[in-house]
Every structure is written in structure tokens, then in C-alpha cells.
N, C-alpha and C positions, 0 to 999 in steps of 0.2 A: 565587458559582459561576456563576449565570446570566449575569452581566455578562461574566465571563471567556469563557463559551461564545459569547456574541454577538461579543466581540472576536476570538475565534479564527475564527469564521465570516467576519467581515468581512475579516480579514487574508488569508483563503484564497480570496476571490472571484476574484482574477486567476488563481490556480492552477486553479480550476475550469474556466475556459475552455480552458486547455491540456489538461486531463485529458479533456475531451469530445473534443477533436481526436485525442488519443492513443487513446482508447477507440474512436473511429470507425475508425482505421487497423487496430487489432487486430480489430475486427469484420469488416472487409473481408477480412483475412487468414484469419480463421476460416471465413468463408463460402467462400473459395477451397479450403479443406481439407475442406469439407462437414461441419464440426462443428456439432452442434445447439446450441441455446441452453442446453439442460440440461447438455451436456458442458462448456460454458464456465462455467456457474454452479458446477459441481463443481470445475473447475480453479481458478477465481478464489477459491473458498472455501479451497482448500488452498494455493495459491501466490498470494501477494498482493504481487507485485513485478513491475513492468512489463517489465524486461529478461528476467526468467525466463519470463514469460508468452509473450513473443515467441519465445523459444528453444523453449519447449514446443510451441507451435503449429507451428513449423517442423519439429520432430522428430516430430510426430504422424503416424502412419501406421496402416494396417490392423492390423498387429502392433505394438502399443505397446512401445517400448523403455523400459520402466519404470525399470530400473536406470540406464540412461544418462541418462534425463530427470532422475532424482533427483540424480545426481551433478552434472549441469550446473546444476541449480537451486541445489544446495548451494554450488558454487564461485562462482556469480554473486552469491549472497546473503551471502557471508562478510563483506561490508562492513557488514552490519547488526550485527555484533559491536561495531564502532567506533561506529556510530550509536547503538546501545543504551547504550553506555558514556557517550556525550555527553549522554544524557537522564537519567542516573542521579539527579540531584538532584530531578528532577521527580516521581520515584516513591518517594522516601524514605518509609518507614513503610507502604508498600502491601504487600499479600500477594504471594507469588510468582505465584499464579494471576492476580491482577490485572495484574501486570507482564507476564506472558506474553501475556495477552489484548491489552493495549495495544501490545506490541511487534509482534504479528501485524498491527496496523493501520498501522504506520509505513510511509510511502512517502517517497521522496527529497524530494518537494515539501513535504509537511506537516512533515517534519523540518526542512527549511531555513527554513520560515516560523516554526516554533516557536523554533528556535535564534536567528534574527534578532531576534525579539521578546524572547527571554530575555536578549539582550545589552543591551537597552534598559531592561528592568524584570524583576521577578520574575513568572513566569507559573505557572499552576496546571495540574493535569491537565484541568480544564474547558476551558482554551484549547486544549490538545493534542487533546482529544476532539472538539472542533468541527472542528479541522483534519483529524482522521482521518475524520470523517463525509464530507468531500468525497472522500476516497480510497475509502470504501466505495461511494459512488454511482458513482464512476468504474469501480471493479472489477466491480460487478454490471451496470452499464449497457453495458460494453464489447461484449458479444456483440450 
């Protein structure tokens, strides 16, 4: 499992650079909206998808349109139904709670790296977990 995690981390190094650039842009936009770091930590904990984060920041106002934001995030993230289905064999035998937690950490980038590696060989949850860790750093560091 440890070697799989190391392989996952190495495979995601190029993605980490792009995630830092993306996080910087999101940080600039949040600063323009006068959102606090704590606001962004809450948002990034609840909504872990780049496109949805940009939409939420754009919609953010004094009177939060919570229902509209939730609907926008739902529509944008419907693609994760297909992404989750493509990762099914990775989570065979895992509990529903474990699957839900891991799916919360899926980003387009770590999914693509995992699928590309899965086409070459059999990967484990350890590989994906390391891929997801880059997404966690990106999501929390963005503000």
C-alpha cells in the first residue's frame, strides 16, 4: 500500500503545479469578493469541485442565494456520477461510508491520472488516495 501511495504521489506531481495556479486564481477572485479565509475553508470543505467553486464565488453576495448556489453546484457536478462509475472497481468491497468519503475527494485531475494509470496496470485505493491528497492541498490552499 505504501508503494502505491508513493506511485500515486509521483504520478500527480505535474497536476500539483496546475492546481497551485488554479488555487491562486480562485484566491484572487475570493479576495475581490472580500471573502475571508474561513469562508473559503467552509466552502471548500462542502464543495470540492473547481468549476463549482468558481460559480459559487461569482454568485456570492451579501444576501447569499443558497438555493440557487446549491442548484448550480448540483448541475455542474452531475458529471461525478459518471466519474464515480468509472472508479467502481477501485472500491469493490469497501463500505458505503468509505466510498462516499473517497468520492468527495475526486477532482477531474486526480481522476484522470488514476484512470490513465489504471489502463496500464491494476491500481489500488492507495494510489488514488495519494492522488486525492494533492486535491486536498489545492482545495484548502486556494484561499
